[in-house]
N, C-alpha and C positions, 0 to 999 in steps of 0.2 A: 563289471566287465573284467576281462582278463589284460593283465599289464605284467611287463618284466619290471620286478622292482628291486632296487640296490639295498640289500639287508645289511651290508657292513663294508668295510673297506678292504679292498683286496682287488683280484682278478675277477674272470667270468665266473667263478666258482661262489661269489657273493651274489648273484643275480638269479631270482626265482621268478617263476610265472606265478601271481598271485591275484585273487579275486580282489578288486580295489573298487570304491564307488565310481559310477559312471559322472562325468562332469556336466553342467548344464551351462549352455551359451548365454552369456550375459553381454549387455550393451553392444558393441559393434563385432562381438565375436561370433564365428560359426562353428559347429560342432561337424566334425568328420568322421564317418566310419572307415576307419583305416584297413586297406586291404593289403598292402606290403610298404616297407620302408627299407631305406638304405641303412648299413652301418657304417659308422666314423671313428676314427682314433679318438675323438674327443668322447665319445662313449665311455671308452677304457679308462680315460684320464680322470672321468667323474666318478668311475667307480673307486678309482684309488685316491679319491679325495682331493685332488690337486686341479680339478676343473669342475666348479661348482656351477650349478645352473643360476640364470640370472634371477632378479627378483620378478615374481610373478610366474615362473615356470615350475612345474613340479620338481621338488628337491630330490626325489627319489626314483623317479620313472626316466630312464634315459631316453635318448632318440631327438635327432636335429631335423629330421625331415620325414616326410609321410606321402603317400599317395592313396586317395580314396573317393568317398561320395560324400557330398553335403549332407548331412543328417539332421541338423537342426539350425536355426537362425536366432540369433539374438534379436531382443527388441527392438535394439536401435540400428541393425543392418540395413542398409539403404542402396547397396549395388545390386548388381543384374544376377548375382549368384541365385540358383534355384536349387531345391532339394533334389537329392538324386544325382547332381551334376558331379562329373570327374573332376577332381582338383587335386593338386600337388603344392608342396612349399616347404619353408623351412620355419622351426619353431625353437623356441629356447630351450626346449626339454618335452618330455610326455609323448613324443612321436612312437615309442616301443609299446603301444597298447591297442584295444580294440577301438578307443575313440580318443580323440584330440581335439582341444579348442586351440583357434587360432584367430587371429583379427582378419576380418573379410577381405582386407586390401593385400595380405600377406597370401592369400590363396590364387592361383593361377588355374586356369580351365586346361586339362590334358589335352594335347592334340589327339584326334581320334584314332590315328594308326598306331599310338602306342599301347603295348600290353602292359600288364600289372607292373612286372618287373623292370621292364625297359622305364616306364614312368616313375618309379620309385629310385631309379638310379640317377635321376636327372638334378633334383633340386639343389642340394647344398653343393655338388661338384659344380655344376653349371652357373650358379649365381655367384658362389665366390670366384671362380675363374674369370667370369666375366666382369665383375666388380674389381678384381685385382688387376686385370689388363687393361681397362678403359677407363675406369673412374680413379684407381689409385695409380696404376701406371703410365697412364696418357700414351697406351699404344697407338699407333698410326696406321692406317693402311701402307703398305710397302716398306715399314719399317721393320725392325729385326728383334726377336725375342728369343730368351733362352729359358725353357722350363726344366727346373731342377726337379727330379722324381717324376718322369715323363709318364711312368706306368701306373701312377697312382688316379683316385677318383678325379682328383681336382686336375691333376695333369693331363689326363686323357681329354677331359673337356677344354682345357686351355690350348692344348694344339689344335684341336678342331676350329675353335673360335679364332685364335691367331690365323690360321690357314684361310678362313673363311673372309678375314678382312684381308687379306693378302700380303700377309707379313712373310718374311724369312723365318722359318721356324726352325729352332735348335732345341734339342732336347737331352736330358743325361738320364742313364740307368747303368747299374753295375751288372745288369743282366742283359746279354745280348738279345735273347729271344723277345724282350719286352722292347727295345730299340725297333726290332724289326716288325713287331707286331703295331708300334705307333706309325710306322711309315703310312700305311693306308690311310690313317687318320689326318695326315697332312704334315707329318714330321719330315722337314728337308735333309736336316743333319742329325745324326745320332751319334753322341758322344759317350764312352764307357770311361768315367773318370779315373779307374782302375787300371786303365791301360795308357789313356793319354792326358797330358797337362791339359787342364781345363781352359785356361787363358789361351795357350797356343793354339789348341783345337777351334776354340772361337775365333781368334783372329784369320785363322786359315780360311774359315768358312763366311767371314764378312769381309773378306778385302782388306784386312788389316785394322778394320775400324772397331770392331766390338759390337756387342748389342746394345740397342735401345734400352730395354726393358729385361731384368731379370725375374721370374717369377718362381720364388724359392720356398719350397715346403720341407726344408732340410734343416736349416737353421746353423748353428754354431759350427760344425764341421765344415760347412761349405762357403763360409763367409770370404775367406780369402779368395777362392776360386772365382765367386762371384763379382768381387771387386776388380779382380783381373780380366773378366769376361767383359765388363760394361765398358762401353765406349765414351766419349765427351759427352758429359752431361744425362748420362745414364741413370736409369732409376731401378733401384732394388726394391722389389715389394716383397717383404716377409710375411709368408702366409702359415708356416709350420715351423715346428722344432723337433722333428725327429731325430735329427742329429745333434742335439744338446741345445741348451739355451745360452752358452757364453762362448767366447772366443776372441783371441785378441784381433783389435781394429787397428788397421793402418790409416791414421787419420790423413798421411801425406797425400795418398793415393785419391782420397776424398776430395782434398782441395786441388790437386792436380787435375783431376778429372772433372771437377763440378759436380760431383754426383748427388744423388738425393735418396735418401733410404726410408722406405714407409714401411710401417708395422700395419697390420690389418686383421680383423677378426670379425665376423658376422654377429656372433652370438651375444656379445656384450654392448651391441650398439643401441642406441634409443631405436624406439619404434618407428619413428619417421623416417629414420635412416634405413631402417630394414625395408621398410614399405618402398622407400626411393629406389634401392637396389633391386627389389624384386619386381617392379613396374618397369624398370630399364631391361631387365631379364625378359620379361613378358611381351615389351614392345620390339626388341632387337632379336633375341636368340630365339624365341617361339617360332617366327618365321622361318628361321633358318631350320629348325627341327622338323617345319610343315613340308618343307621343301627338299629335305635329305641332305643339307649341306653339312650338317652335324648330326650325332646321334648319340644315344646313351651307348655306354661300354659296360655291359654286364659280366661281371668274373663268374659269379657262381650265384645259385638261389638256393635257399634253405626255407624250411617250414618253421612256423612258429615255434614248436617245440624242439626244433635244433638249433635253437638260439646260441647255445655254446659253441655247438661246433662251428657256426657262422662266425664268432668272435675268433674263434682259433684259426679259421682261415685268414680272416683280417691282419691278425698278427704273425702269421707264416712268411710275411714279406714274399710270397710267392704270387701274389693278386695282381691283376692287370685289369684296371677299372673298377667297378663296385661289387661289393658284396650286397645281397639283397634277401630280406626276410619276408616270406608270403604269409598271411595271416588266413589263407583258403587254399 
């Protein structure tokens, strides 16, 4: 099969399309014929040697998500998946190839109305956002949520999920066009931190209370603003580190507001935890997708042999939603 292979340490220049052995499904695994996949910044970090694949995942083939058809069933598969069924899901690696292996319970049937690119834009963004909001952040209907980097893949998913829950949704971007594009997704209050002080803007939008939950994809440079934005007993869910991994921490504000800070990542979790997150997504978010309450946001679509251009698009910071690569 053809796969995008990491040939060294560096940027997109170390990636090449190569012929590699086609994997065989074993145990409770299924093999999926990949039709499209979404790109993630974690793929670039893996190339640079700072985010290795977890045990059991291909070390030299990136890719955290896929969309395709079931091609082979392992001997111990007991679920209802059938050969030829359209599925999507998250994997620890190996998604950027013509075939990928995954545990049967990590694969979710694709809603029939979604095309290849739309389906490929969903798994990592929506499972991460749903898990961060509900399981890690304990967001509740009628509450208030701030989403840092609202134009990112996870950000566009989180806005819609929070809106579907009936939350007051606040989001940040340093690009006014991204804030405007997020409004039809359910963004109630857009904040440009380059223009407005975050804590003051959040208090103005929440009658002085602050938000219940912050979903943060930025990290270090956003920490002080996140703490200022949170209300009493608020929860900060740290999902990404685009703005750095370190920052001064004001412990007094954590004590005074009785805050909770939670770090989360899907890739490194044990299999059963990833299955639990996937099944919750399947039971709660898939019905919303089918009813049109939430939808994938596709920034751009590239062919398989344009993968370097796709990576460059992802790194451009002009992206709104997901960059997708199609294999056909």
